ZAMARGU-4260 file (C-alpha; in steps of 0.2 Angstrom, whole numbers, plus 5000, padded with zeros to 4 digits):
<rodrens>
0) 4937/4936/5107 | 4930/4927/5122 | 4912/4931/5117 | 4915/4923/5100 | 4922/4908/5109
5) 4907/4906/5120 | 4893/4911/5108 | 4898/4907/5090 | 4900/4889/5087 | 4907/4890/5070
10) 4922/4901/5075 | 4925/4893/5092 | 4941/4884/5088 | 4949/4899/5079 | 4944/4910/5094
15) 4951/4898/5107 | 4968/4897/5098 | 4968/4916/5096 | 4965/4919/5115 | 4979/4907/5119
20) 4991/4915/5106 | 4987/4933/5111 | 4989/4930/5130 | 5005/4920/5127 | 5012/4934/5116
25) 5008/4948/5128 | 5016/4938/5142 | 5032/4936/5131 | 5033/4955/5127 | 5032/4959/5145
30) 5046/4946/5148 | 5056/4954/5134 | 5058/4970/5145 | 5068/4960/5158 | 5079/4950/5146
35) 5098/4954/5146 | 5103/4968/5134 | 5114/4956/5124 | 5099/4945/5119 | 5085/4958/5117
40) 5088/4962/5099 | 5088/4943/5093 | 5073/4940/5104 | 5064/4955/5096 | 5065/4948/5079
45) 5060/4931/5086 | 5045/4938/5095 | 5040/4948/5079 | 5040/4932/5069 | 5029/4924/5082
50) 5017/4938/5081 | 5016/4936/5062 | 5014/4917/5063 | 5001/4917/5077 | 4986/4920/5066
55) 4992/4906/5054 | 4992/4894/5068 | 4975/4900/5075 | 4967/4897/5058 | 4977/4881/5054
60) 4963/4869/5056 | 4948/4881/5052 | 4953/4894/5039 | 4938/4895/5027 | 4925/4903/5039
65) 4930/4921/5035 | 4920/4934/5026 | 4929/4939/5009 | 4920/4956/5007 | 4923/4961/5025
70) 4942/4957/5023 | 4943/4966/5007 | 4935/4981/5016 | 4946/4981/5031 | 4962/4981/5020
75) 4955/4994/5009 | 4952/5005/5023 | 4970/5002/5029 | 4976/5008/5011 | 4965/5023/5012
80) 4973/5028/5029 | 4991/5026/5021 | 4986/5036/5006 | 4978/5049/5017 | 4994/5052/5026
85) 5002/5057/5010 | 4988/5069/5006 | 4990/5077/5023 | 5009/5079/5021 | 5007/5087/5004
90) 4993/5099/5010 | 5004/5104/5025 | 5019/5108/5014 | 5009/5117/5001 | 5001/5128/5015
95) 5018/5132/5022 | 5024/5137/5004 | 5009/5148/5001 | 5012/5158/5017 | 5031/5159/5017
100) 5037/5157/4999 | 5040/5171/4986 | 5035/5159/4972 | 5019/5162/4963 | 5003/5154/4971
105) 4998/5147/4954 | 5015/5137/4953 | 5013/5131/4971 | 4995/5125/4968 | 5000/5117/4951
110) 5013/5107/4960 | 5002/5102/4975 | 4988/5097/4963 | 4999/5085/4954 | 5005/5077/4970
115) 4987/5075/4976 | 4981/5069/4959 | 4995/5055/4960 | 4988/5049/4976 | 4971/5049/4970
120) 4977/5039/4954 | 4984/5026/4966 | 4968/5025/4976 | 4958/5023/4960 | 4970/5009/4954
125) 4969/4999/4971 | 4950/4999/4971 | 4949/4995/4953 | 4954/4977/4958 | 4938/4968/4965
130) 4947/4959/4979 | 4931/4955/4988 | 4923/4947/4973 | 4939/4938/4969 | 4941/4931/4987
135) 4922/4926/4987 | 4923/4917/4970 | 4940/4909/4971 | 4943/4905/4989 | 4958/4894/4993
140) 4965/4889/5010 | 4980/4902/5009 | 4971/4916/5000 | 4967/4925/5017 | 4985/4925/5022
145) 4991/4929/5005 | 4980/4944/5004 | 4983/4950/5022 | 5002/4948/5023 | 5004/4954/5005
150) 4998/4971/5011 | 5014/4972/5022 | 5024/4975/5006 | 5013/4991/5004 | 5026/4999/5015
155) 5032/5007/4998 | 5015/5016/4998 | 5019/5023/5016 | 5036/5028/5010 | 5029/5036/4994
160) 5020/5048/5006 | 5036/5054/5013 | 5044/5055/4996 | 5029/5067/4991 | 5035/5079/5005
165) 5053/5077/4999 | 5047/5083/4981 | 5039/5099/4988 | 5056/5102/4998 | 5066/5100/4982
170) 5054/5111/4972 | 5056/5125/4985 | 5074/5123/4988 | 5080/5128/4971 | 5094/5140/4977
175) 5102/5130/4991 | 5101/5113/4982 | 5100/5103/4998 | 5088/5091/4990 | 5089/5091/4971
180) 5074/5088/4960 | 5081/5073/4951 | 5085/5065/4968 | 5068/5068/4975 | 5059/5062/4959
185) 5070/5047/4958 | 5065/5042/4976 | 5047/5045/4972 | 5048/5035/4956 | 5056/5020/4966
190) 5042/5020/4979 | 5029/5021/4965 | 5037/5007/4955 | 5038/4997/4971 | 5020/4999/4975
195) 5014/4995/4957 | 5025/4979/4957 | 5018/4973/4974 | 5000/4977/4969 | 5003/4968/4952
200) 5010/4952/4960 | 4996/4952/4973 | 4983/4953/4959 | 4992/4940/4949 | 4993/4927/4963
205) 4975/4930/4969 | 4966/4932/4952 | 4970/4917/4941 | 4959/4924/4927 | 4969/4940/4925
210) 4979/4942/4909 | 4985/4960/4907 | 4997/4961/4922 | 5014/4960/4913 | 5008/4971/4899
215) 5002/4985/4911 | 5017/4984/4922 | 5029/4986/4907 | 5020/5001/4900 | 5020/5008/4918
220) 5039/5005/4920 | 5043/5014/4904 | 5034/5029/4909 | 5041/5029/4926 | 5058/5029/4919
225) 5054/5043/4907 | 5047/5053/4921 | 5063/5053/4930 | 5073/5056/4914 | 5065/5072/4909
230) 5068/5079/4927 | 5087/5074/4925 | 5087/5083/4909 | 5081/5099/4917 | 5062/5099/4915
235) 5052/5105/4930 | 5047/5092/4943 | 5030/5098/4942 | 5027/5093/4924 | 5036/5076/4928
240) 5024/5073/4942 | 5009/5075/4930 | 5018/5063/4918 | 5019/5050/4932 | 5000/5050/4933
245) 5000/5039/4917 | 5007/5023/4925 | 4993/5020/4937 | 4980/5026/4925 | 4986/5014/4911
250) 4986/5000/4924 | 4969/5004/4930 | 4962/5003/4912 | 4971/4987/4909 | 4964/4979/4925
255) 4947/4985/4921 | 4947/4975/4906 | 4949/4959/4916 | 4936/4965/4929 | 4922/4963/4916
260) 4922/4944/4920 | 4920/4947/4939 | 4905/4959/4935 | 4897/4945/4925 | 4899/4934/4940
265) 4892/4947/4952 | 4876/4948/4941 | 4875/4929/4940
</rodrens>
């Protein structure tokens, strides 16, 4: 940051404010360790708010000198990491079942494949939206913060990774019923719905030429509800997971229809 302040004239103001903000916040966090226990909790939330607001303050007077495709790539990599945690958890669970379970290997692999396929369907959906091109062609003062802070609500995607592990536990624990399949499927579908809603809202707010957001979300919601219902009626959770692949696939198809206009802009 100091090198940017000294050597890059166009970013000097942002870099200077960022240096001041970071040094101040680091000092504040050290001070927090010595606060009385009675005020540490309120101070914690106050300091977290300060952390989130500092970048906004740093770019308050110079917030258009950022690279749109670079920002889209950075947050895309963040999304890949979160999705990767889900794949890792599922693969570890499936490996454990293959070694220790009496169930048929084909049934275990079928369940594992459905969970991994769901993660890849979500990956496909996220990267169907050309965020870099949207940011480049429709840059507004608040787009950077909308895009960046909007990813905070992708916490449902991280929780979805934990729900995937819960699904494998529910499938394996058919005798003890510690975790039932309807419960595990319901939690997974809540996380899936939360991610789809968040992604749709982010796309709606950033892409003013989009036209299929509500239609895609309605179809996805109906299938999510159906996926949970069939498990509650006694169908194996494995087949329900395969059914839950349809919401992200349908939304990907609808979003791709709007993307054609961005492809034209890229060619131009």
